[in-house]
N, C-alpha and C positions, 0 to 999 in steps of 0.2 A: 773643419769639424766633421766627425764621422756621423753617418746615419746608421745606427745599430738597430737591428730587429731581432726579437727573441721569441721563439716558440717555447713557452714555459711548460715543459712536459714532465710527467712523472709524479705529480702530486699525490694522486690516489694510490698508485702502486707503492709509493714510498710509505704511505700510512699503512696499507694492508700488510706490507712486509714486517711491520712492527706490531701487527695484531690490532691495529686501530681502525676506526671507521674512516672511509675515504675523505670525508669533509675535513678531518683534522689535517690531512695533507694539504688541502686547499688553504686552510687557515695558515699553516706554516709557509705556504707559497706567498701569501700576502706580505709576510715579514721579509721575504727575499726581495719583493718588489721595492719595499722601502730601502733596503740596503743598496740595491743596484741603482735606483734613482738618485740616491745621495752620492754615490761614488762616480757615476757616469761622467758628469762634466769635468771632473779632475783628470779623467782618462782620455779626454779629447772627444767626447761624444756630445754632439749638439742636438741631435734628434734621436729619440728612442721610441721605437714602436713595439708594443707588447701585445701578443696574441692572448687576450684574456678570455674570450668565449667565442668559439666558432659557430657558424650556422649549423654545423653537424652536431654540436653539443646538445642540441634540443633532443636528440635521441637518447640521452642519458636518463636514468630514472628520475621522475619528477622531484623526489625528495632531494636528490643531489643537485639538480638544477636550482631548486629553491634555496638551498644552502649557498650555492655559488653567488646567486644574486643578493642574498643577505650579506655575504662578505663584501661584495662590491658596494652595496649601499653603505655599509659601515665604513669602508675605506673613503668613500666620497665625503662623508660627514666628518670623519675624524682627522683626515689628512690635509684638508684644504689650507688651513692656516700654516702648516709646516711647508707645504708646497709653495705657497706665496713667499714665505720667508726665504726659501731656497732659490727663488727666481725661476720656478718651473711653470711653464704654460702647458695646460692639458687640453687636448682635443680628442674627440671620439670619432672613430670611423666604423662603418657598418650600419646595418639597419637599426632603426629606432622604433619602428611601428609595432614590433612584437615584444618590446621590453615591458616589464611591469611598470605602471605609471609612476610609482614612487622612485624607481631606479632611473627612469628617464628624466624626471625632474631633478634628481640629485646630480646626475651627470651634466645636465645643462647648467645647474648652479656652479658646479666645479669648473666648467669651461669659462663661464662668465667671471667667476671670482679670480681665476688665475690668468686671465687674458693679458695681464701686463708682464708676465714672466719672460725674461730674455736669456736666461742662462741655459735652459734646457727646454726643448719641445718634447713633451711626453704625449705620445699618441696611443690610445687604448683601442684595440680592435675588439669590438663587442658585437655579437650576432653578425660576425663578419664572414664573407665568402669573397675571395678574389674574383672568381668567375662572375658572380653577381655584380660586383663593383665594376668590372670591365664592361659587362653588358649594359649596365645602367649609364655609364659614362658615354658609351658609344651611342646609345639612344639620345642622350642630351645633345651630343655633337651633331647627329643627323638632323634632329629637329631644328637646331640653330642654322644648319646649312639650308634646309628647306625654307626656313623663314627668310633667309637672305637671298634665296634664289640661286645659291651656289651649286655648281655641278658636283656629282658624286665623287670625282677624283680629288676633291678638296678634303675628303676624309683621310687624314694622314696620321701617322703615329704621334706627331707632336701635338695635334689637337686632342687626341684621346688622352695622352699623358697629362696634359694641362687640366683635363676634366676629371681625371682620376685622383690626382694629388696636387692641386694647385699650390704653388709656392713651397712644395716639399721636395728636397733633393732625393734622388734615387738611393736605394739602400746600398751601403758599402759592405756591410758584414751581417750575415744571418747566423745566429747561434740557436741550436736546438739542443735541449738537455734530454737526459734519460735514455740515450742510446738509439732512438729512432732516427732514421735518415731519409726523411721525405718532407715535402713542403706543406702538405695538408691544406691546400687551397688558401695559402697565406701570401699576400702581396706578390702574386705571380708576375704582374707587369713590372713592379718596382724592383724585383729581384733579378732582372734580366742579366745584369753584369756583376751581381754581388758575389763576394766570397762566402762560401758556406763552411761552417764550423760545427761539427757534431761532437758532443761529449756524453760519456756514460753517466756523468754526475746528474742525479735527479734535481729538479728545480729547488726543492726545499733545502738542499745542501749547497746550492750554487752561491758562492760568496764573492767577495771583492777579489781574492786571489784568482779565482776561476775566471772572472771577468777580465782581469788584467792579462791572464794567459791567453785568452781568446783574442784580445786586441793586439797583443804582441805577435801572435801567429799571423794575424791579418797583415801587420806591417812587414813581416818577413816574406810575404808572397809577392809575386810579380803580376801586375795587372796590365795586360796588353790590349784588351778590348778588341781582339781579332787581328791586331797588327803585329809587326815584328819587334817593335821597340817598346820597352816598358814605359808606362806613363811616369811623369815626374813624381818623385817621392816614393816610388816602389823600391823593392830591395835591389834589383839589378841596376836601377838608375843610381842608387847611392853607391853601389860598389864601383860603377863606372867612374863616378866622380872622385 
């Protein structure tokens, strides 16, 4: 099963291009989340990580930030029953100490209520910075080593990876919508060997066909991980067979 990560970009620009306020683009983006979450398991996705609100997004106008959290709060309250029915487990990554209290409680309720889901693991990155996450994980590992009396050379990538995303597979495919081609401090560690897919399609227009096309492109690529031979299941491996 694939781990798919998506930077859901272009909501505000999509709305502005139509003469609407930016928040209407974010509202349309929530509808796209529903569509993609519903379709993902049938396309072979087992883990889906969505960049919902970056730590840099606090720089946006307060009114827009308030609207974004209002939409998130509404999603948590209205979608929980449907997510449970679909077998979706939700977890949240990112800082929680700066979130509005009502949003924090709603997210915790959503995590608890969907904990039994086994069909899809939906990870919502909220107030998220990959650099902050890596630094925080490194601090936890260093403290553990100091407590155990272990030498500094025991600080290795495997320990840090386990601290960053315990039990979560590395990202296989990153999709970014709306034409931008950068990572924007998203899952920098987990994306080390991911395939990157950029599309001009803005997130409010990204549908099941677009998702299917991105995954099909992923399966056509050769993944060598620095070696000379493609890994099993990649395009060249299938052709050789």
